[in-house]
C-alpha positions in Angstrom: 0.0 0.0 0.0 1.4 3.4 -1.0 2.2 5.9 1.7 3.1 9.5 1.0 5.8 9.4 3.7 7.6 6.3 2.1 10.0 6.8 -0.9 9.1 5.3 -4.2 12.2 3.2 -3.8 11.3 1.6 -0.5 7.8 0.9 -1.8 8.9 -0.9 -4.9 11.9 -2.8 -3.6 11.7 -6.6 -3.2 14.1 -7.3 -0.5 16.6 -10.3 -0.2 15.1 -13.6 1.1 17.4 -15.0 3.7 17.4 -18.6 5.0 14.9 -19.4 7.6 15.9 -19.2 11.4 13.2 -20.9 13.2 13.4 -21.1 17.0 10.3 -23.5 17.6 12.6 -26.4 18.2 16.3 -27.6 17.8 17.1 -28.3 14.2 20.1 -29.7 12.3 20.6 -26.4 10.4 21.9 -26.8 6.9 20.2 -24.1 5.1 22.3 -21.0 5.5 26.0 -22.3 4.8 27.2 -21.6 8.2 30.4 -23.4 9.4 29.5 -26.3 11.7 32.7 -25.8 13.8 33.3 -22.9 16.2 35.6 -19.9 15.5 39.2 -19.9 16.4 39.7 -20.5 20.2 42.3 -18.0 20.2 40.0 -15.4 18.7 37.3 -16.3 21.3 40.0 -15.8 24.1 40.7 -12.4 22.7 37.0 -11.3 23.0 36.9 -12.6 26.5 40.0 -10.4 27.4 38.9 -7.1 25.9 38.9 -4.6 28.8 35.6 -3.2 29.8 36.9 0.4 29.5 37.3 -0.1 25.8 33.6 -0.4 25.1 32.9 3.3 26.0 35.2 4.4 23.1 34.4 4.4 19.4 36.1 1.5 17.4 38.9 2.3 15.3 37.4 3.5 11.9 40.6 2.5 10.0 40.5 -1.0 11.2 44.3 -1.1 11.2 44.9 -4.3 13.2 42.3 -6.1 11.1 43.7 -5.0 7.8 47.4 -5.8 8.7 46.4 -9.3 9.8 44.5 -9.8 6.4 47.5 -8.3 4.6 49.8 -10.6 6.3 47.8 -13.7 5.5 47.5 -12.8 1.7 50.9 -11.1 1.6 49.5 -7.8 0.3 49.7 -4.1 1.6 47.0 -2.8 3.9 46.2 0.0 1.5 44.9 -2.7 -0.9 42.3 -4.0 1.7 38.9 -2.6 2.6 36.8 -4.1 5.5 33.1 -3.7 6.2 30.2 -5.1 8.1 29.9 -8.4 6.4 30.6 -8.9 2.6 27.0 -8.0 1.8 27.9 -4.4 3.0 31.0 -4.4 1.0 29.0 -5.5 -2.0 26.5 -2.7 -1.3 29.3 -0.1 -1.0 30.7 -1.4 -4.4 27.5 -0.6 -6.1 27.7 3.0 -4.8 31.3 3.3 -5.4 31.5 2.1 -8.9 28.0 2.4 -10.5 25.9 5.3 -11.1 22.2 5.4 -11.7 21.3 4.0 -15.1 24.8 2.1 -15.5 24.7 -1.6 -16.4 25.9 -4.5 -14.3 26.1 -8.1 -15.4 26.0 -11.4 -13.6 24.7 -15.0 -14.1 21.0 -15.8 -13.9 21.6 -18.3 -11.1 23.9 -16.8 -8.5 23.7 -14.9 -5.2 20.3 -13.2 -5.3 21.4 -10.0 -3.3 22.8 -8.7 -6.6 19.5 -8.2 -8.0 18.2 -6.5 -5.0 21.1 -4.0 -5.0 20.6 -3.5 -8.7 16.9 -2.6 -8.1 17.7 -0.5 -4.9 20.6 1.7 -6.5 18.5 1.9 -9.9 21.2 0.0 -12.0 20.3 -1.9 -15.1 20.9 -5.6 -14.6 22.1 -7.7 -17.5 21.9 -11.4 -17.3 24.5 -14.1 -18.5 22.6 -17.4 -18.3 24.5 -20.4 -17.0 24.9 -23.4 -19.3 22.5 -26.4 -19.0 25.0 -28.0 -16.7 25.1 -24.9 -14.5 28.7 -24.2 -15.6 29.6 -20.6 -16.5 29.0 -19.1 -19.8 32.6 -17.5 -20.1 31.8 -15.7 -23.3 28.5 -14.4 -22.0 30.0 -11.6 -20.0 31.3 -9.8 -23.2 28.4 -7.4 -23.0 28.2 -3.7 -22.8 28.3 -3.3 -18.9 30.4 -1.2 -16.5 30.6 -3.9 -13.9 30.7 -7.8 -13.9 30.1 -9.7 -10.7 31.0 -13.4 -10.5 30.5 -15.6 -7.3 33.4 -18.1 -7.3 32.6 -20.8 -6.4 29.1 -19.9 -7.6 26.0 -20.1 -5.3 24.0 -22.0 -5.0 25.6 -24.3 -7.6 28.9 -24.7 -6.0 30.8 -24.9 -9.2 34.2 -23.1 -9.2 36.1 -21.4 -11.9 39.8 -21.8 -12.4 42.1 -18.9 -11.8 42.9 -19.3 -15.6 39.2 -18.9 -16.3 38.9 -15.8 -14.1 41.9 -14.2 -15.8 40.4 -15.0 -19.2 37.4 -13.1 -18.3 39.4 -10.1 -17.1 41.5 -10.2 -20.3 38.4 -10.1 -22.5 36.5 -7.3 -20.4 39.2 -4.8 -19.7 36.7 -2.1 -20.0 34.9 -3.4 -17.0 35.4 -3.7 -13.3 35.3 -7.4 -12.3 34.1 -8.1 -8.9 34.8 -11.7 -7.7 32.7 -12.7 -4.7 34.8 -15.4 -3.0 32.5 -16.2 -0.1 33.2 -19.9 -0.6 36.8 -19.9 -2.1 38.4 -21.6 0.9 36.5 -24.9 0.4 38.2 -25.8 -2.9 38.8 -22.9 -5.2 41.9 -20.7 -5.9 41.7 -17.1 -4.9 41.9 -14.3 -7.6 43.7 -12.2 -5.1 46.9 -13.3 -6.9 45.8 -11.2 -9.8 45.1 -7.9 -8.1 48.5 -6.4 -8.8 48.2 -7.4 -12.5 44.8 -6.1 -13.0 43.6 -2.7 -11.7 40.1 -3.6 -12.7 39.7 -6.4 -10.3 38.1 -6.4 -6.8 38.1 -9.6 -4.6 35.5 -9.7 -2.0 35.6 -12.3 1.0 33.8 -12.9 4.3 34.5 -14.4 7.7 31.0 -15.9 7.9 31.9 -19.2 6.2 35.5 -20.4 6.4 36.3 -18.5 9.7 33.0 -19.5 11.6 32.2 -15.8 12.4 28.8 -15.3 10.7 27.4 -13.4 13.7 30.4 -10.9 13.8 29.6 -9.6 10.4 33.2 -9.1 8.9 33.8 -8.7 5.2 36.6 -7.5 3.3 37.7 -6.4 -0.3 41.1 -6.7 -2.0 42.1 -4.7 -5.0 43.9 -1.6 -6.5 44.4 1.1 -3.9 42.3 3.5 -6.1 39.3 1.1 -5.9 39.8 0.7 -2.1 39.9 4.4 -1.8 36.5 4.7 -3.5 35.0 2.2 -1.1 36.5 4.1 1.8 34.8 7.5 0.5 31.4 5.7 0.4 31.9 4.0 4.0 33.0 7.5 5.4 30.0 9.2 3.9 27.5 6.6 5.4 29.2 5.1 8.6 32.9 5.5 9.4 32.5 2.9 12.2 31.2 -0.2 10.3 33.0 -2.8 12.5 33.1 -2.7 16.3 36.2 -3.3 18.4 35.2 -7.1 18.8 35.1 -7.7 15.3 38.3 -6.0 14.6 40.3 -7.7 17.4 38.7 -11.0 17.0 38.9 -11.0 13.2 42.6 -10.2 13.3 43.2 -13.1 15.7 41.2 -15.5 13.6 43.2 -14.4 10.4 46.4 -15.0 12.3 45.4 -18.5 13.6 46.1 -20.1 10.2 46.5 -23.8 11.5 43.0 -23.9 13.0 41.5 -22.2 9.7 43.1 -24.9 7.6 42.1 -27.6 9.9 38.3 -26.7 9.8 38.3 -26.2 6.1 39.8 -29.6 5.4 37.4 -31.3 7.7 34.5 -29.8 5.8 36.0 -30.6 2.4 36.5 -34.3 3.6 32.9 -34.5 4.8 31.6 -32.9 1.6 33.3 -35.6 -0.6 32.2 -38.4 1.6 28.6 -37.2 1.7 28.7 -36.6 -2.2 29.4 -40.5 -2.6 26.7 -41.4 0.0 24.0 -39.4 -1.7 24.9 -40.8 -5.1 24.1 -44.3 -3.7 20.7 -42.9 -2.7 20.0 -41.7 -6.4 20.9 -38.3 -5.9 22.8 -36.2 -8.7 24.6 -32.9 -8.2 27.2 -30.6 -9.3 30.9 -31.0 -8.4 30.6 -28.5 -5.5 33.9 -26.9 -4.3 31.9 -24.9 -1.6 30.6 -25.7 1.9 27.4 -27.1 0.5 26.0 -29.6 -1.9 23.6 -28.7 -4.9 21.5 -31.9 -5.6 18.4 -33.5 -7.0 16.8 -36.9 -6.9 16.0 -39.1 -9.8 12.7 -40.1 -8.5 11.5 -37.7 -5.6 10.7 -34.2 -6.2 12.9 -31.6 -4.2 10.2 -29.7 -2.6 8.9 -33.1 -0.9 12.3 -33.9 0.3 12.6 -30.5 1.6 9.4 -30.6 3.5 9.8 -34.1 4.9 13.3 -33.2 6.2 12.0 -30.2 8.0 9.5 -32.3 9.7 12.3 -34.7 10.9 14.2 -31.5 12.3 16.6 -30.9 9.4 16.6 -27.6 7.5 18.0 -27.4 3.8 17.5 -24.7 1.3 14.8 -25.1 -1.4 14.7 -22.5 -4.2 11.4 -22.1 -5.9 13.0 -20.6 -9.0 13.1 -21.5 -12.8 15.9 -23.9 -13.6 16.6 -24.9 -10.1 13.2 -25.7 -8.5 14.0 -29.3 -8.3 17.3 -28.9 -6.5 18.1 -28.6 -2.8 21.2 -26.8 -1.3 22.6 -28.8 1.6 25.2 -27.2 3.9 27.8 -29.4 5.1 27.5 -29.9 8.8 29.7 -32.1 11.1 30.2 -35.8 10.2 27.7 -36.8 13.0 25.0 -34.3 11.6 25.6 -35.5 8.0 25.2 -39.2 9.2 21.8 -38.4 10.5 20.9 -36.4 7.3 21.9 -39.3 5.1 19.8 -41.8 7.3 16.8 -39.6 7.0 17.2 -39.2 3.3 17.3 -42.9 2.9 14.0 -43.3 4.7 12.6 -40.6 2.3 13.7 -41.7 -1.2 14.2 -45.4 -0.9 
């Protein structure tokens, strides 16, 4: 219903639909791609030891400690790093920093649905590059008249990853565009394009702490790229909210980045569980993509995805069902612990066999 006090933008926007977070009972929650393992114990200890007096002060708007830790991990200078309140905010700031009203942005038809929301919100024209029938990326399809190209790698919800050579091929053929590579799931089997930021000034790599570093609740995201791109992001941030990250996020995020051994241990456990579950689901009649993320994208050869989704929910297991063209018979199943996935496999056996 229209209201004279509400902007036309707010009245017409269709917001992002996030995965359900029910509280009615305890679920095995495999619908939002969270990490099944706790964050770095060293980072948790940092949180416990933050002096109470710090909380009366504003956090460091430069996020110096966090940027230096990220820079040390990736061996890049801090002036090539931007940090924000989750990668969603970093992406939102990217729209404001690199696109004007009426500009064109291109991304696949099946990908992270927030891109479409941002395009509508900021009045940017979206161009669509349809995925191939096997859900692989149409690499030539990005050669359209757009100012910005966005690629999620590995893609969501398909989990398919592009190689670094394929990413570079897209950059080489689209040097008139800014390429934003959203690497939310890169640590589960892909190769980061951060290695290319010194070679190409039209590349921005965006990552998050929500998946591989188990800090979804802290809301930490970051971008890496040419200092000119990073400065543009800072201008937007400092024009909206200089203090996008609190002191807890800065200090715990820095320690989590420094705790490399724990990071690799958790990623490797998730990868091993994912590959095991792929094989177990295949025995039950499921087919899926070769996911390199912390989730599987599957359908069944006899039972409809919606039916499986609903029956799993009754059993206390949440997975993601997308009622959208091309993927409305697929489920996205986040990878939990081995114990959780054993329960899922057993429940699926009872549903599909």
